C-alpha positions in Angstrom: -50.1 14.0 -10.9 -52.8 15.7 -8.6 -52.1 17.2 -5.2 -54.6 14.6 -3.7 -52.6 11.7 -5.2 -49.3 13.2 -3.9 -50.8 13.8 -0.5 -52.1 10.2 -0.3 -48.6 8.8 -1.3 -47.0 11.0 1.3 -49.5 9.7 4.0 -48.7 6.2 3.0 -44.9 6.8 3.2 -45.3 8.4 6.7 -47.5 5.4 7.9 -44.9 3.1 6.6 -42.2 4.9 8.5 -44.2 4.9 11.7 -45.0 1.3 11.4 -41.2 0.6 10.9 -40.3 2.7 14.0 -43.0 1.0 16.1 -41.8 -2.4 15.1 -38.2 -1.6 15.7 -39.1 -0.2 19.1 -41.2 -3.0 20.3 -39.0 -5.9 19.3 -37.4 -8.0 22.0 -33.8 -6.9 22.9 -31.0 -7.4 20.5 -27.2 -7.0 20.7 -24.1 -7.3 18.7 -20.4 -7.1 19.2 -17.5 -7.1 16.8 -13.8 -7.4 16.9 -10.9 -6.8 14.3 -7.8 -8.2 16.1 -5.9 -8.0 19.4 -2.4 -7.5 20.2 0.3 -4.9 20.9 -1.4 -1.5 20.1 0.0 1.6 21.5 -1.3 5.1 20.8 2.1 6.5 19.7 2.3 3.8 17.1 -0.7 5.0 15.0 -1.3 8.5 13.7 -4.6 10.1 14.5 -5.9 10.0 11.0 -5.4 6.2 10.7 -7.0 5.7 14.1 -10.0 7.7 13.2 -10.4 5.8 10.0 -10.2 2.4 11.8 -12.7 3.6 14.4 -14.9 4.6 11.6 -14.9 1.3 10.0 -15.5 -0.5 13.4 -18.6 1.9 13.8 -19.9 1.3 10.3 -19.5 -2.6 10.7 -21.3 -2.7 14.0 -24.1 -0.3 12.8 -24.6 -2.5 9.8 -25.1 -5.6 11.8 -27.4 -3.8 14.3 -29.6 -2.4 11.6 -30.2 -6.0 10.4 -31.3 -6.8 14.1 -33.4 -3.7 14.5 -35.4 -4.6 11.3 -36.2 -8.0 12.9 -33.5 -9.9 10.9 -31.6 -12.9 12.0 -28.4 -13.0 14.0 -26.7 -14.9 11.2 -27.6 -12.1 8.7 -26.2 -9.6 11.3 -23.0 -11.1 11.9 -22.5 -11.8 8.1 -23.3 -8.1 7.4 -20.7 -6.9 10.1 -17.9 -9.3 8.9 -18.3 -8.8 5.3 -17.8 -4.9 6.0 -14.7 -5.7 7.9 -13.5 -8.1 5.2 -13.9 -5.3 2.7 -11.6 -2.9 4.6 -7.8 -3.0 3.8 -7.2 -2.2 7.6 -7.8 -5.7 8.9 -6.4 -9.0 8.3 -9.3 -10.7 6.5 -10.6 -10.6 3.0 -9.2 -7.4 1.2 -6.8 -6.8 4.0 -5.4 -10.4 4.4 -1.7 -11.0 5.0 0.5 -12.7 2.7 1.8 -16.2 3.3 5.4 -17.5 2.6 4.6 -17.9 -1.0 3.3 -14.4 -1.4 -0.4 -15.4 -1.5 -3.4 -14.3 0.5 -4.7 -17.6 2.1 -7.9 -17.2 4.0 -10.0 -18.9 6.6 -13.5 -18.3 8.0 -16.4 -19.8 10.0 -20.0 -19.2 11.0 -22.3 -20.8 13.5 -26.0 -20.8 14.2 -26.8 -21.2 17.9 -30.3 -22.3 17.3 -29.4 -25.6 16.0 -25.6 -25.8 16.2 -25.3 -25.6 12.5 -21.9 -24.5 11.2 -19.7 -23.9 8.2 -16.2 -23.1 7.6 -13.5 -22.9 5.0 -9.7 -23.0 5.3 -6.8 -22.2 3.0 -8.7 -20.3 0.3 -7.4 -18.0 -2.4 -9.1 -15.1 -4.1 -12.5 -15.4 -2.4 -13.6 -11.7 -1.9 -15.7 -12.4 1.2 -14.7 -15.8 2.8 -17.4 -15.5 5.4 -20.0 -15.8 2.6 -18.4 -19.0 1.5 -18.4 -20.4 5.0 -22.1 -19.7 5.3 -22.7 -21.3 2.0 -21.0 -24.5 3.2 -23.3 -24.5 6.2 -26.5 -24.0 4.2 -25.8 -25.7 0.9 -23.5 -28.7 1.8 -23.7 -31.7 4.2 -20.3 -30.7 5.5 -19.0 -28.4 8.2 -15.6 -27.5 6.7 -14.1 -27.4 3.2 -10.5 -26.4 2.5 -8.2 -25.5 -0.3 -9.0 -26.3 -3.9 -12.0 -28.3 -3.0 -13.6 -25.2 -1.2 -12.7 -23.1 -4.4 -14.6 -25.7 -6.6 -17.6 -25.4 -4.2 -17.4 -21.6 -4.3 -17.5 -21.6 -8.2 -20.5 -24.1 -8.2 -22.4 -21.7 -6.0 -21.5 -18.4 -7.6 -19.4 -17.1 -4.8 -17.6 -13.9 -5.8 -13.9 -14.1 -6.6 -11.4 -11.2 -6.9 -8.0 -10.9 -8.7 -4.8 -10.8 -6.7 -4.3 -7.1 -7.0 -7.6 -6.6 -4.9 -5.9 -8.1 -1.9 -2.6 -6.3 -2.3 -1.7 -3.5 0.2 1.7 -2.1 0.6 1.6 -2.5 4.3 0.9 -6.2 4.1 3.7 -6.7 1.6 6.3 -4.8 3.7 5.2 -7.0 6.7 6.0 -10.0 4.6 9.4 -8.9 3.5 10.4 -8.0 7.1 9.1 -11.5 8.4 11.2 -13.1 5.8 14.4 -11.1 6.8 13.8 -12.0 10.4 13.0 -15.7 9.8 9.5 -15.7 11.3 8.7 -18.9 9.5 10.8 -21.0 12.0 8.0 -21.3 14.4 4.2 -20.7 14.5 4.6 -17.7 17.0 7.9 -16.2 16.1 6.5 -13.1 14.5 4.6 -12.1 17.6 7.7 -10.4 18.7 7.6 -7.7 15.9 6.3 -4.3 17.0 3.9 -4.0 14.0 2.4 -7.5 14.5 -0.9 -8.2 16.1 -3.3 -11.0 15.9 -5.5 -9.4 13.4 -8.7 -11.5 12.8 -12.2 -10.2 12.4 -15.4 -11.5 13.9 -18.9 -10.8 15.2 -21.5 -12.2 17.5 -25.1 -11.4 17.8 -28.5 -11.9 19.5 -31.6 -11.4 17.5 -35.2 -10.6 18.3 -36.1 -14.3 18.0 -33.7 -15.2 20.8 -31.1 -16.9 18.5 -27.5 -16.5 18.7 -24.8 -16.5 16.0 -21.0 -16.2 15.7 -18.8 -15.5 12.7 -15.0 -15.1 12.4 -12.7 -14.5 9.4 -9.0 -14.2 8.9 -6.0 -14.0 6.6 -3.8 -16.1 9.1 -0.3 -15.3 9.9 2.2 -13.3 7.9 4.7 -15.5 6.3 2.8 -18.8 7.3 3.8 -21.9 5.6 3.2 -25.7 5.5 -0.4 -25.2 5.2 -0.8 -23.8 8.5 -4.5 -23.2 9.8 -5.3 -21.5 13.0 -8.3 -21.3 15.2 -10.6 -19.1 13.2 -12.2 -21.7 10.9 -12.4 -24.3 13.8 -15.7 -24.6 15.5 -15.3 -24.7 19.2 -11.8 -22.7 19.0 -12.3 -19.6 17.3 -16.1 -19.6 16.8 -19.0 -21.0 18.7 -22.7 -20.3 19.3 -25.4 -22.1 21.3 -28.6 -20.6 22.3 -28.4 -22.4 25.7 -25.4 -20.1 26.6 -23.7 -17.7 24.3 -22.0 -16.9 21.1 -18.1 -16.3 20.9 -15.7 -15.1 18.2 -12.0 -15.1 19.1 -8.8 -13.5 18.0 -5.3 -14.4 19.1 -2.4 -16.9 18.8 -4.5 -19.7 17.2 -2.5 -22.6 18.3 -3.4 -21.7 22.0 -7.0 -21.1 21.2 -7.3 -24.5 19.4 -5.6 -26.3 22.4 -7.9 -24.5 24.9 -11.0 -24.8 22.7 -11.6 -21.2 23.8 -15.0 -20.5 22.3 -16.6 -23.7 23.3 -15.1 -23.5 26.9 -16.6 -20.1 27.5 -20.1 -21.4 26.4 -19.7 -24.6 28.4 -18.9 -22.9 31.6 -22.0 -20.9 31.3 -24.1 -23.9 30.5 -22.8 -26.4 33.0 -21.4 -24.3 35.8 -24.1 -21.6 35.8 -21.6 -18.7 35.8 -22.2 -15.5 34.0 -20.8 -14.7 30.6 -18.3 -12.2 32.1 -17.1 -14.8 34.6 -16.7 -17.4 31.9 -14.9 -15.3 29.5 -12.6 -13.9 32.2 -11.7 -17.4 33.5 -10.7 -18.5 30.1 -9.1 -15.6 28.5 -7.5 -14.1 31.6 -7.0 -17.4 33.3 -6.5 -20.6 31.2 -5.0 -18.8 28.3 -2.5 -16.8 30.3 -1.3 -20.0 32.1 -0.6 -21.6 28.8 1.1 -18.5 27.4 -1.5 -17.7 24.9 -2.5 -14.1 24.0 -5.6 -12.6 22.3 -9.3 -11.9 23.2 -12.8 -12.6 22.4 -16.1 -10.8 21.8 -19.3 -12.6 23.2 -22.9 -12.2 23.8 -25.3 -14.4 25.8 -28.8 -15.5 25.4 -29.9 -12.6 27.5 -28.0 -10.0 25.5 -25.1 -9.5 27.9 -22.0 -8.6 26.2 -18.4 -9.4 27.3 -15.3 -8.1 25.5 -12.2 -9.6 27.0 -8.6 -9.6 26.0 -5.2 -10.1 27.7 -3.4 -7.9 25.3 -2.6 -4.2 25.2 -5.5 -3.6 22.8 -8.2 -5.1 20.7 -10.2 -3.4 17.9 -13.8 -3.7 19.0 -17.2 -2.3 18.9 -20.7 -3.2 20.3 -24.3 -2.3 20.5 -26.1 -3.4 23.7 -29.7 -4.2 24.4 -30.2 -0.5 25.4 -28.9 0.5 21.9 -25.8 2.1 23.2 -22.8 2.0 20.9 -19.2 1.5 22.0 -16.1 1.6 19.8 -12.7 1.2 21.3 -9.1 0.1 20.6 -6.9 0.3 23.7 -6.9 -1.5 27.0 -7.4 1.9 28.7 -9.6 3.4 26.0 -12.3 5.9 26.8 -14.7 4.2 24.4 -16.8 6.3 22.1 -20.3 5.8 23.2 -23.6 7.1 21.9 -27.3 6.0 21.5 -28.5 4.5 18.3 -30.9 6.7 16.4 
């Protein structure tokens, strides 16, 4: 190949890179926030290596979602990218890291919502689905329904070529030990009994995003509660409780004691306060998470973003795994209530 041809190819590549950079820099503001569970999190309970690994996964997940947005992609694609990355990690209670139910099975729930038209999809009580959030989105796009559960959801998954995984893919020693401890202490006697355990937190994963088209989206995925029985389903797959998105207000993904989040319709309440009371996102989130939930005895938190790109990360527990990229491109990764968040500018 001649030098002239090589030079021409090099020039073409440089022009493409410059075009991409210009496009990314001139897009309207975008923003994304993620979470991976809230609860009792103390620095002395986690070794530095594990903490560093968890922070690393959070950073990777939020960057994956933000990369979609910087390329002009949709908020739906962004939250899906972030949540699938979290589902693929054994650290968090979703997908690969899902907890075990009373029968020693991984039983997962997920939901996703598009704020541009209030379309939504959800699945509950599914087994062996590698990435439940992908199945939830398929329910939204390829079925007339909002939620499918159990065996029916699995049939739908096979029909639409959603990836399955064997039981050993979901097995982690930590999750199995949590199940054994829960059984010994009888945590199946009530929905919230195992919240008293020092190694128990409300580990759900989720993401919210605003794209350059002005559209909002939210997604949430979970393995539920350790040792859960009787077909228990929490807030994560319930639109309005654990997940909600509306372009007129905000997008919310929740993590916490699901029974309370369902009763308080937490995600929808935050959006409704913005829409009908005219309050800010931060005011709405604080009123619900730090006010209504606390009055009821509910614990947990939310990540949210509004139609202007404002982000609110609110929780009434000692910590919440979280990360965000604001409209200025600044990244934050944090775990504890008093965390000095890692912050940096996006490249």
